[in-house]
C-alpha positions in Angstrom: 6.9 -39.1 16.3 4.4 -36.4 16.3 5.4 -33.1 15.8 3.1 -31.9 18.8 5.6 -34.2 20.9 8.4 -32.0 20.2 7.8 -28.9 21.0 8.9 -27.5 24.2 7.4 -24.6 25.8 9.0 -21.7 25.2 11.1 -20.3 28.3 10.8 -16.6 28.7 14.1 -15.1 28.2 13.6 -13.2 32.2 12.7 -16.2 34.2 15.1 -16.5 37.0 17.0 -20.1 36.0 20.2 -21.3 37.0 22.1 -19.0 35.2 25.0 -16.9 37.3 23.9 -13.3 36.1 20.4 -14.1 37.4 21.8 -14.8 41.0 24.3 -12.0 40.7 21.0 -9.5 39.9 18.9 -11.0 42.7 21.5 -10.3 44.9 22.7 -6.8 44.2 18.9 -6.0 43.8 18.6 -7.1 47.6 21.7 -5.4 48.8 20.1 -2.2 47.3 16.6 -2.4 48.8 18.7 -2.7 52.1 21.1 -0.3 52.1 17.6 2.0 51.3 15.7 0.8 53.5 18.5 1.4 56.4 19.2 4.8 55.3 16.1 6.0 55.4 15.5 4.9 58.9 18.8 6.4 60.0 17.7 10.2 58.1 14.3 9.4 60.0 16.0 9.2 63.4 18.8 11.5 62.7 15.7 14.2 62.8 13.9 12.9 65.4 17.0 13.4 67.6 17.6 17.1 66.0 14.4 17.4 67.1 14.7 16.6 70.7 18.4 18.7 71.3 16.4 21.4 70.5 15.6 23.6 73.5 12.0 24.3 74.1 11.2 28.0 73.3 9.3 31.0 74.9 7.2 33.8 73.0 7.9 37.0 74.2 4.7 39.3 72.3 4.2 42.9 72.8 2.5 46.2 71.7 3.8 49.6 72.0 1.6 52.6 72.8 2.8 56.1 72.1 2.1 58.9 75.4 -1.6 59.1 74.6 -2.2 55.5 73.8 -2.1 55.1 69.8 -0.2 52.2 68.7 3.2 52.9 67.8 4.5 51.1 64.6 7.9 51.1 63.5 9.5 50.8 67.3 13.2 49.0 67.5 12.7 46.1 69.7 16.1 44.0 71.2 15.8 41.3 73.2 19.0 40.1 75.1 20.0 38.0 77.8 20.4 39.5 81.3 24.0 40.0 81.6 25.1 40.3 78.3 26.3 43.3 76.3 24.5 42.7 72.8 21.0 41.8 71.3 20.4 38.3 70.1 16.8 39.0 68.8 15.1 41.5 67.0 12.4 43.2 66.0 10.1 46.3 64.6 6.5 46.6 65.9 3.8 46.2 63.0 1.5 49.1 61.7 -0.7 48.0 65.0 2.5 48.6 67.3 2.5 44.7 68.3 5.6 42.4 67.9 6.7 38.8 68.2 10.1 37.1 68.9 10.7 33.5 70.2 13.5 32.8 72.4 14.9 29.9 74.1 13.6 29.2 77.4 15.0 28.9 80.6 16.7 32.2 80.9 16.1 36.0 82.1 15.5 38.3 79.4 15.5 42.0 78.9 13.5 43.8 76.2 14.9 47.2 75.6 11.9 49.2 73.0 13.3 52.1 70.7 11.1 55.3 68.8 12.3 58.1 66.8 11.4 60.8 69.6 10.8 59.0 72.7 12.9 57.6 75.6 14.4 54.1 75.3 12.5 51.7 77.6 13.4 48.5 79.2 11.4 45.6 80.7 12.3 42.2 82.4 11.2 38.8 81.1 11.5 35.6 83.2 11.8 32.7 80.9 12.6 30.1 83.5 8.6 30.4 84.9 6.6 30.6 81.7 6.8 29.7 77.9 4.7 33.1 77.0 5.1 36.8 78.3 3.0 39.6 76.6 4.0 43.0 77.6 2.7 46.7 77.1 5.5 49.5 76.3 3.6 52.8 76.5 6.4 55.4 75.3 7.2 58.8 77.1 8.4 61.6 74.5 12.2 62.6 74.6 13.3 65.7 77.0 14.6 68.1 75.1 13.7 66.7 71.2 11.5 67.5 68.9 9.2 64.5 68.9 8.7 63.3 65.2 
């Protein structure tokens, strides 16, 4: 016999064969891959359901002016549902007198604006009819007190 005939092609040590450990590793790998895919699909559908649960929103914006027509920064804006005692949403007018509040659509709201030296003002907003409302508040000086 020749030397060449006795040589067999070497087998790769990681090559899948009939050894039981390879079968177990393959089964475990398939199980992990399927669980990972299942978990990712469940998380994606969970996020989609969370987005569907959120009610549509309405944006209430506005500008607060002094009695002379100048913007009034720092005015306190409080929004509550009509009929409720405490406000749920708050904002402060910026340097241009503007504010914005995002509330759930489908209810009626009262927007209260206060500023030092001015009388409090209130306007009602119908959140059932629209998704956006822009309000203008022209504040009047408080009577009997000094305006700062």
